C-alpha positions in Angstrom: 6.5 -19.4 38.0 5.4 -17.1 35.1 7.9 -14.4 34.3 6.2 -11.3 32.9 7.4 -10.5 29.3 9.0 -7.0 29.0 8.0 -4.6 26.3 11.4 -5.1 24.6 10.8 -8.9 24.5 7.3 -8.4 23.1 8.7 -6.2 20.3 11.4 -8.7 19.6 8.8 -11.5 19.4 6.7 -9.3 17.1 9.7 -8.7 14.8 10.6 -12.4 14.7 7.1 -13.4 13.8 6.7 -11.0 10.9 10.3 -11.6 9.6 9.3 -15.3 9.3 6.2 -14.2 7.3 8.4 -12.0 5.1 10.8 -14.9 4.5 7.8 -17.0 3.3 7.0 -14.2 0.8 10.6 -14.4 -0.4 10.6 -18.2 -0.9 10.9 -19.7 -4.3 7.4 -21.2 -4.6 5.9 -17.7 -4.1 8.1 -16.1 -6.8 5.9 -17.6 -9.6 3.0 -16.3 -11.7 4.8 -12.9 -12.2 5.5 -12.8 -8.4 1.8 -12.3 -7.6 1.8 -14.8 -4.6 4.7 -13.0 -3.0 3.2 -9.6 -3.5 -0.2 -10.8 -2.0 1.7 -12.0 1.1 3.6 -8.7 1.3 0.5 -6.6 1.0 -1.2 -8.7 3.7 1.8 -8.4 6.0 1.9 -4.6 5.4 -1.8 -4.4 6.2 -1.3 -6.3 9.5 1.7 -4.2 10.5 -0.3 -1.0 9.8 -3.0 -2.2 12.2 -0.3 -2.5 15.0 1.0 1.0 14.4 -2.4 2.7 13.8 -5.0 0.7 15.8 -7.2 3.8 16.1 -7.6 4.1 12.3 -10.6 2.0 11.1 -10.1 2.6 7.3 -7.8 0.0 5.8 -6.7 2.5 3.0 -6.0 5.3 5.5 -4.0 2.9 7.7 -2.0 1.5 4.8 -1.1 4.9 3.4 -0.3 6.3 6.8 2.3 3.5 7.2 3.7 4.1 3.7 4.3 7.8 4.7 6.4 6.6 7.7 8.7 4.6 5.5 11.6 7.0 4.8 13.2 4.6 2.3 10.4 5.4 -0.2 10.3 9.2 -0.5 8.9 8.8 -4.0 5.6 7.8 -2.5 4.9 11.5 -2.2 5.6 12.1 -5.9 3.0 12.2 -8.7 3.2 9.7 -11.5 3.9 11.6 -14.8 2.6 8.6 -16.8 -0.8 8.9 -15.1 -0.8 12.7 -15.1 -0.2 13.0 -18.8 -2.8 10.3 -19.5 -5.4 12.3 -17.4 -5.0 15.2 -19.8 -5.2 13.0 -22.8 -8.5 11.5 -21.9 -10.2 14.5 -20.3 -12.4 16.3 -22.8 -13.1 19.5 -21.0 -9.9 20.6 -19.3 -10.3 23.9 -17.4 -8.7 26.8 -19.4 -6.5 27.8 -16.4 -4.8 24.4 -16.6 -2.7 25.2 -19.6 0.5 25.8 -17.7 0.1 22.5 -15.8 -0.5 20.6 -19.0 2.5 22.1 -20.7 4.8 21.4 -17.7 3.7 17.8 -17.4 4.0 17.1 -21.2 7.5 18.8 -21.5 8.8 16.8 -18.5 7.3 13.6 -19.8 8.7 14.1 -23.3 12.2 14.7 -21.8 12.2 11.8 -19.4 10.3 9.2 -21.4 11.2 9.5 -25.1 10.1 6.7 -27.4 13.2 4.8 -28.6 11.7 3.2 -31.7 13.6 0.0 -31.0 12.8 -3.3 -29.4 15.1 -2.9 -26.5 13.6 -2.5 -23.0 14.5 0.8 -21.3 13.7 1.7 -17.7 13.6 4.9 -15.7 13.3 5.1 -11.9 10.2 6.8 -10.4 12.5 9.2 -8.6 12.3 11.1 -11.9 8.6 11.8 -11.3 7.2 15.2 -10.4 6.8 16.6 -6.9 3.3 17.0 -5.6 4.1 20.6 -4.6 5.0 21.5 -8.2 1.6 20.2 -9.3 -0.4 21.9 -6.6 0.9 25.4 -7.4 -0.6 25.0 -10.9 -3.6 22.8 -10.3 -6.8 24.9 -10.5 -8.8 25.7 -7.4 -12.3 26.7 -6.4 -12.8 28.3 -3.0 -9.2 27.5 -2.0 -9.8 23.8 -2.8 -8.2 21.9 -5.6 -10.9 20.9 -8.1 -11.2 17.6 -9.9 -9.9 17.3 -13.5 -11.7 14.5 -15.3 -13.0 13.3 -11.9 -9.5 13.1 -10.5 -7.8 15.1 -7.7 -4.0 15.5 -7.4 -3.5 13.0 -4.5 -5.0 10.2 -6.6 -2.0 10.4 -8.9 0.5 10.0 -6.1 2.5 6.8 -5.8 1.1 6.2 -2.3 -2.3 6.0 -3.8 -1.2 3.9 -6.8 0.4 1.4 -4.4 -3.0 1.1 -2.7 -4.6 0.4 -6.1 -1.8 -2.1 -6.8 -2.5 -3.8 -3.5 -6.2 -4.1 -4.3 -5.4 -5.6 -7.7 -3.1 -8.4 -6.4 -5.2 -9.1 -3.3 -8.7 -9.1 -4.9 -7.9 -10.0 -8.5 -4.7 -12.0 -8.3 -3.0 -9.9 -11.0 -0.4 -7.2 -11.4 -2.0 -3.9 -12.7 -0.6 -2.6 -16.0 1.3 -4.6 -18.6 4.9 -4.1 -17.4 7.1 -7.0 -16.3 10.1 -7.6 -14.1 13.3 -7.7 -15.9 14.4 -11.3 -15.8 17.2 -12.1 -13.3 17.9 -8.4 -12.9 15.1 -7.0 -10.8 15.6 -3.5 -9.3 15.0 -2.8 -5.7 12.9 0.2 -6.6 9.8 1.0 -8.6 10.4 2.0 -12.2 9.0 2.9 -15.6 9.6 0.4 -18.4 9.5 1.0 -22.1 7.8 -1.9 -23.8 7.1 -2.8 -27.5 4.0 -4.4 -29.1 4.7 -6.1 -32.4 1.9 -5.3 -34.7 3.0 -7.2 -37.9 6.0 -8.7 -39.7 6.9 -7.4 -43.1 9.8 -7.8 -45.6 11.5 -4.8 -43.9 11.2 -6.4 -40.4 8.9 -6.0 -37.4 6.2 -3.3 -37.3 5.9 -2.3 -33.7 4.7 0.4 -31.3 6.3 1.4 -28.0 4.8 2.6 -24.7 5.8 3.2 -21.1 4.5 1.1 -18.2 4.8 1.6 -14.4 6.3 -1.4 -12.5 6.4 -2.1 -8.8 8.8 -5.1 -8.6 8.6 -7.8 -5.9 11.9 -6.7 -4.2 10.3 -3.3 -3.7 7.4 -4.9 -1.8 9.7 -7.1 0.3 11.9 -4.2 1.3 8.9 -2.0 2.1 7.6 -4.7 4.5 11.0 -4.9 6.2 11.1 -1.2 6.7 7.5 -1.1 7.9 8.4 -3.7 10.5 11.3 -1.6 11.8 9.0 1.5 11.8 6.5 -0.4 13.9 9.0 -1.7 16.4 10.6 1.7 16.9 7.1 3.2 17.3 6.1 0.8 20.1 9.4 1.2 21.9 9.2 5.0 21.8 5.6 5.1 22.9 5.8 2.2 25.3 2.9 0.4 23.6 2.4 -3.3 23.1 2.7 -4.3 19.4 -0.1 -6.8 19.7 -2.7 -4.5 21.3 -4.3 -3.5 18.0 -5.4 -7.0 17.1 -8.7 -8.5 18.3 -8.4 -11.7 20.3 -11.0 -14.0 21.6 -13.7 -16.5 20.7 -15.8 -14.3 18.6 -15.0 -13.0 15.1 -16.9 -9.7 15.6 -14.2 -7.9 17.7 -16.7 -6.0 20.0 -18.2 -9.4 21.0 -15.0 -10.1 22.9 -15.1 -7.0 25.0 
């Protein structure tokens, strides 16, 4: 006799399945090659969970970011990366004249939080120090009540939620971490951070000649923890809405989903 599975049992099975996948992402053989294999698995898991929570959203990016916004343990996803904001102003030739106050705010905050140490030690700063989107929007120029592009870029493109999507595309499609930062040996923070790195240009009688820069780093533990929270978000969502966690996935003989209808 078949006993019908309750919703609670389906959600528990859903959680067990994805926790096993997350455990695979955490295993030693995937923590190689700068942790790229682990991050690829985490991004795929996050993708899959997002489809369970938002089956009505057809855009992978929109689904992905929508789930990121539901993960309360990463409030910094709504912040704007100062590193990228300052760089935008550096490379944009024709900055609108009414942007001066925004440029000054970004540069002053960046100089205060990210001074160049002029030594070979590696410093790091958590992204919680970044600037709030609201502080940017009040100064970002508008046209007809809409924020214009500066150098072809709109404010939301500089938010960490969007940078995570770009990171996901880099590891999944190119098998590489974006940027030139690295995770700090045996001590790997649980959170995303900025890292001061040195490039040695030459060696003289007086010692090393080097230049320093800041890099944005999303470490592997950050990806793993985000997947675990996303799984909890999905489970709670289905229990609250009385929906099946497997309903968003296509099943059947045919690879084109509508062929199975």
